[in-house]
N, C-alpha and C positions, 0 to 999 in steps of 0.2 A: 504493500500500500504506500509506504514511504517512498519507495523507488518510483512508483507511478506518479505521485505528487511532485517528486523532484523533477521527473522528466517533463511534466506539464509546465512546471514553473520555468525550467530552462528554455523550453520551446517558446513560451510567452515572452521571455526576455529577449531571445534572439529575434523573434518576429517584431518586437517593439524597436530594437536597434535597426533592423532592416527598413522598417517603415520610416523611421526618422532620417536615415541616410538618404533615402530616395524620394522623400516627400518633395513636391514641387516648391521651389523657392518663391517668395513673394515677388511680384513684378517690381523691377527697379526703373525709376524714371530719372533719366539723365537730362539735366537742364543746362544749356550753354551758359558760360559764366556771365556773358553780357546781359542775360535776361534774369539774373538773380538779383532780387532786391535785398541787399544785405543790411537791413535795418534792425534785425533782432526782434521784430514784433511777433506777437503770438498769433495763433490761428484766429483768435477772437477778434483781432484787429483787422482781418482781411477785408470785411465789407467797407471799411472806411479808408483803406490804404489808397495812396495815389499811385496809379500805374501808368501815368501819362508818358513816362519815359519809355514804355514798351510800345507805344503807339507809333504810327507812321512807318511801319515796317515796309521796306522796299520790296519790289519784285525779286524773287529768289534766283531766277535763272538768267544768266547773261545771254544776250542775243545781239544780232546785227542791228545797227541803227544808222540813221542819217544825222549828221550834225549840221545845223543851219546857222549861218553867220549873221543872219538878220538882213540880208540883202536880196535873197531870192529863195523860192521854194521849188517843189517838184510837181510834175504833172502825173495824173493817174489815168491810165488807159482802160477802157472797156469795163468799167465798174457799172453794173446796172443801177437804175433808180430804185430806191427802196419801196416806192409806192405806199399803199396803206398797210403793208404786211409787217410781220415781225422782223426784227433785225438786231444785230449787235455791231457797233463800231467801237473797237478797243484800240488803245495806243499806249505804248511805253513812252513816258515823257520825262526828260530832265531839263527844265528850263535853267539856263545860265543867267538870264535876266528877264524882267517882266516889263516890256514896253507897254504903251497904252493899250494896244490890242494885239493879240497873237492868235492867228487862225490855225486850228488843227486841220480841218478839212472844209471844203467849200466847192460848190459847183454852179454858182449862179442862181438866179431866181427859181424857186421851187425845190432847191436841193436841201439835203441835210447839211446843217451848218453848226460847227462847234468851235468855240474860241475861248480864250481866257483874257482877263484884264490885268492892268497894272496892280490892282488891289488883290489879285489872286483869286478872283471869282471865275468859275467855269460857267459859260452860257451855252445853251443848246437852243437852236431855233430852226424853223423852216425858213430858208432865206427868202426874204420879201413876203413871207406869209404868216408870221406870228411866232411869238416866243413859246418855248416848252418849259424850260426851267433855268434858274440861275442860282448858284450857290452863294454862300456868304463869303465875304472877303477873307483871304488867308487860306482858302482851300488849296490853292497852288502855292508852293513855296520854292523860291529859287534855290537850286543846288540839290533838291531832293528828287530821286527817281522813283516813280510809281507806275503801276499799270492802272490806267483809267478805262473803264468800260461803260458804254452807254447802250442799254438794251431796251427794246420795246416789245411788250407782249400784252395782249388783252387790253390794248388802249392805254397802257401806262408805260412811261419811260422811266428807267431807273439808272442812276449814275452810281457806280461802285469804284472804290479806291482799294486796290489790292484785294478785291473780292468782297469788301465790306460796303454795304449800301450807305451812300452819303446823302442822296436826295432822290425824290421821285415826283412825277407829276403826270396828269392826264395828257395824252398825245394821240389825237385822232387825225393828224395831218396825213395827207397824201403827198409823199415826196416825189414829185413828178420829174425832177431833174437829177441826173447822176452826179456824184462827187467826182470832180475832175482835178482838184488841186489839193496838195498836201503841204502843210507848213506855211501857207499863205493863201490869199484870196485869188492869186494869179498875178497880182501886181503890188499889193500892200499887206499890212498886218502880218509881217514875217516873224516866224519863231526864231528865237535866239536860244539854241540848245539842241539836244538830241531828241529824235522822234522816230518811232517805229510803229506802223499801224497793222492791224489785222481786222478783217470784216467778215461777218457771217450773215446768212439770210434767215437766221433764226435767233431767238433770244437765248443767251446763255443763262443757265441757272447760277445761283451763288456758288454752289459747289463746283460747277464747271469753270467759273471764273477763277476760283481759288486754284484749280488745277492748271489753268493757263498761267497764273502767277508763278507757280512752282516750276512748270515745264519750259516756259519761254516760247512755246509754239503750240498750235492747236493739236488736238488728239488725232491720231491717224484716221479714225472713222469720219472725221470732218472733211477730209480730202475726198469728196464724194461726188465730183462732177456737179456741184451745186450751181444753181443759177436762178434767174428771175423768170425764166420761161416756163409756162404751164406745159407739162408733159402730155396732157391730153389735147389732141388737135381739136379744132373748132367744133365740128359736129359731134365728136366724142364728148366734149365738155358740156355742150348744151343738150345732149341726148337727141339731137336731130337725126343722128345715125346710131345704129347699134353696132357698128364696126368696132372690133377690138374688145367689145363687152361680151361677157358670157353670162347668161342668166339661167336659172334653174326653176323647175316647178311652174307655178302660176305667175312668176315675176315676168314683167314685160317692159320693153322700151317702145313707147309710142307717143306720137304728138309732142315730141320734145320733152318727154318726162320719163323718169325711171319709176316704175310702179312696183315697189317691193311688197310681195305677199308674205304673210306670216311664215317664218321659218325658212324661206327660200333665200338664195344668195345671188349676188351679181359681182363679178370681178373683172379686172382689166389688167392685162399683162404688160402694158406700156410703163407701169411703175412696179417692176418686181421688187420684192422686199429682200433686203440683204441684212443679215444679223448685225445689229449694232450701229447701222448707218441710218441716221434719222431722216424721216420723210415728213412732209406736211400735206394734208389735203383739206380742201374747203368744199362745202356743199350747202345748198339751200334745201331745207325740208319744208315743202309747201303745206303738207298735212300729215298727221299721224293719228290714226283712229284710237290706238291704245298701245300699251307696252312701250317699246323703245327701239332705237336704231343703234347698231353695233358695227365696229370694224374689227378685222382680224389682225392680230399683232405678230403673226407667224407661228403662234403657239396656242392662243386662246382668243375668245371673243371679248371685246371691251365695249361697254355701253358708253355712248357719247351724247345721246340726245333722248329726251323723254317728252319734248314738246316741239312744235314747229319753230323754225327760225333758221338763221344762217350760222354755220359753225366752221371754225378753223381749228384743226387738230394737228399737233406735232407729236410724233412718237418715234422711238427707236425699236425696230423689230426685235423680238426676242429670239427669233429663228429665221433663217432664210426661207423664203416662200416665193417660188418662181411664178405662181399664178398672179401675183401682184395685189394691187389694192382690191380689197374684198369687203363688201357691205352686206348687211342683212337686217331685216326687221324681225322682232320677236314679241309675241303677244298682241300683235295688231298689224295693220297695213300702213305703208308710208309712201308718199309721193315726193320724189327728189328731183332737183334741177341744178344746173350750173355747177358741175363738179370741176375742181381744179386740183392739180397734183404737182408737187415739187420735190426734188431732192434737196435736203438741207445740209449745210456745211459751210465751208469758207468760200467767200466771194473774192477775197483779196488776202493772200498769204505770202508775202515776200519771204525769200529764203532766210531762215532764222540764223544760220551760222555761216552762210556762204561768203567768200571774200567779195570785195567790190567788183562789179562787172562793168567797168567803163562808166557810161552815163545811163545805164539801165539797171534797175534792181528787179530781177526776174521774179514774177509771180508764180507760185507753185499750186495755185488752186485749180488750174486747168482752164480758167476764164481769160487768160491773157491780160490780166489787170496789172500790167507792169508799171513800175514807177520810173519816170524819165527825169533825170537830173539836169540842171542847167550846167553850163560850162564852168561857172564859178559860183561860189556862195553856198554850195552844199557839198559836203565831203563824206566819205565812208568812215565809219568807226565801229569798233566792237567794244562798247563800254561795258564795264562790269556794273550792273545796276545795284549791287549791294553797297549801300552807303557805308563808308568807313567812319565808325563812331568810336571815340575814345571816352570810356566811362571810368570814373573814379570817385573816391570819397576820402575825406580826412576829418579828423577831430582834433588836430594839433593846434595849440595856441602858439603861433609862430609860423615858420616856413616849413612846408612839407613837399617833397618831390613826389609826383605821381608816377608810379610804374617804373621808376628807375631812369637812368640816363638815356639821352637820345631817343626819347619817345616819338618825337616828330622828325621825319626824314626831311632832308633838303627838298625844296620844290614841292612842299605840301601847302595847300591853302586851307585855312580854317574858315569854313563858311558860316558856322553858327555856334554859339556857346550858350548853353542853358544851365542854370544852377538853382539850388534851393538849400535851405537849412532845415534839418529835421525838427529843430526847436530853436528858440531864441532868434536873435537878429544880428548875427555876426557880420562884421565888415571884412571883405576879402579883396585881395589883388591876385592877378595871374600874370606870371612872367616866365621868361625862358632861363632865368637865373634866380638863385635864392634871394628873396626880397624884392625881386623885379616886378614891374607893373607894365611891361611893354606889350602884353597881350590884353589885359583888362585893368583899367585904373580902379581905384577903390570904389566898391559898391556894397551896399547893405542888402543882405538877403532876408527872406522870410520863408515860411514853410511852403509857399506856392512857387511852382516853377516859374522862372522868368528868364527872358533873353538878356544877355549881357552885351554891352557895346564894345566892339573890338577896337582896341587902340592901335593895333598893328595895321599899317597901311595895306589895304587890299587883303588883309588876313594871310599874307604869303610869308611862309617861313623859308628863308633863303639858305639856311644851313641846318645840319642835324642839331636838334635842340631838345631840351627837357621841358616839362611843364611843372612849374612851382606854384603852389598855393600859399599865400600869406593870409593868416586869419588872426583876429584879435580875441578869439575865445576857443573853448574846447567843444562848442556846439558842432555836431556832425554836419558837414557840408557835402552835398552830392553834385557832381559835374558831368555834363555831356558835351563833348566837343565833336561837331560834325566836320569831317575832313575830306578833301578831294585832292588826288595827286595831279600835279601839273607836269607838262613835258619840260624837261630841263632845257 
């Protein structure tokens, strides 16, 4: 009996040791040093902590861009007009200066028109046809690189900064003219800085915009032979002809209408569905006796209408389905008219990492929407959009060197300095030597972040330098220095 109990106890001990040795470890979260707020606050303080220093994160992926000197812009070829449909116009932008007006894109009266002002406000309009939205001053900041996206869906246009919504407004405009100019109006309002566009004939979601921020180029599925042309020819679109349409059961096409009988289907192989590649169709439902109208997503039926009306649906097929756009009524009969079908994806997608190609930046969307450069005033560049930011803190009463010697390399430009005190109101100076104030003269801080006035001409550091903070108290001071490398 004792031996039996001994064996049971021994096996229990071994089993416990085995379980402990191979138990899954708790997930470890590694946070980059630059994003850690080293204030020593407890978790209870989190709801009231100031995380403003973590905002304004730039686009993550470097990509090709054009640098505009403020004297000329580029031409855009073969980009279709957006019309009344959904679209996204996105652009990586790093303004080096903010003139009175700087045009992102324009195409004359009736076109989509986006620009920003000297105050840093982004304005979106239908050229000559009315405003859409305008943001507050300070939205655009010189020296900062961000991906801005302007998307319209369901009659609402949303502006996003690095994937985060900044502003939205109703937009029912029919953009009848195509965008033909980038970085200027064609003659004036020239951008000073770098700019890289990408355009879609559908609205990107917030998640898709975040992916674009991270990847620096559209997803492969968006290279989809997209365009603004309806893929259903005239009589197919109006149901004046039954050509290319296949109907089953009691469903008919007659007198310019599609008459869907309950449970029957109607499909058209002019728009075959390819897994993951988005498509959009629009249709008018004149009447619906009961039930609903559905489309096939390549795997299952999806309800999109329960009443009469005009509908526009964008979806990504779950599976490839060669039979194409497929509609059916369920629980009742429906009469449909005016069907439109489009492949969705990029309308304008300049090569993300290709080297400069003379005076033409080749479009990869398949639409031939190439960018044509002037002979002077616009040059090629492959900027790294990740803003260089030096962050540090000190609680020394006296002079403290941040991060050791030669923190700043020669030919570095300090574009912005922000600082705050976690408590109290210490007076500080910033210099390139102990006790120096050649970067920032004496300024009194508070717990709120504030911009400091640069004392250094142009903010340009000509030689390898340190950053020294002089303070009159032991109150902890936090500093953010935005830096940009210059060509020696």
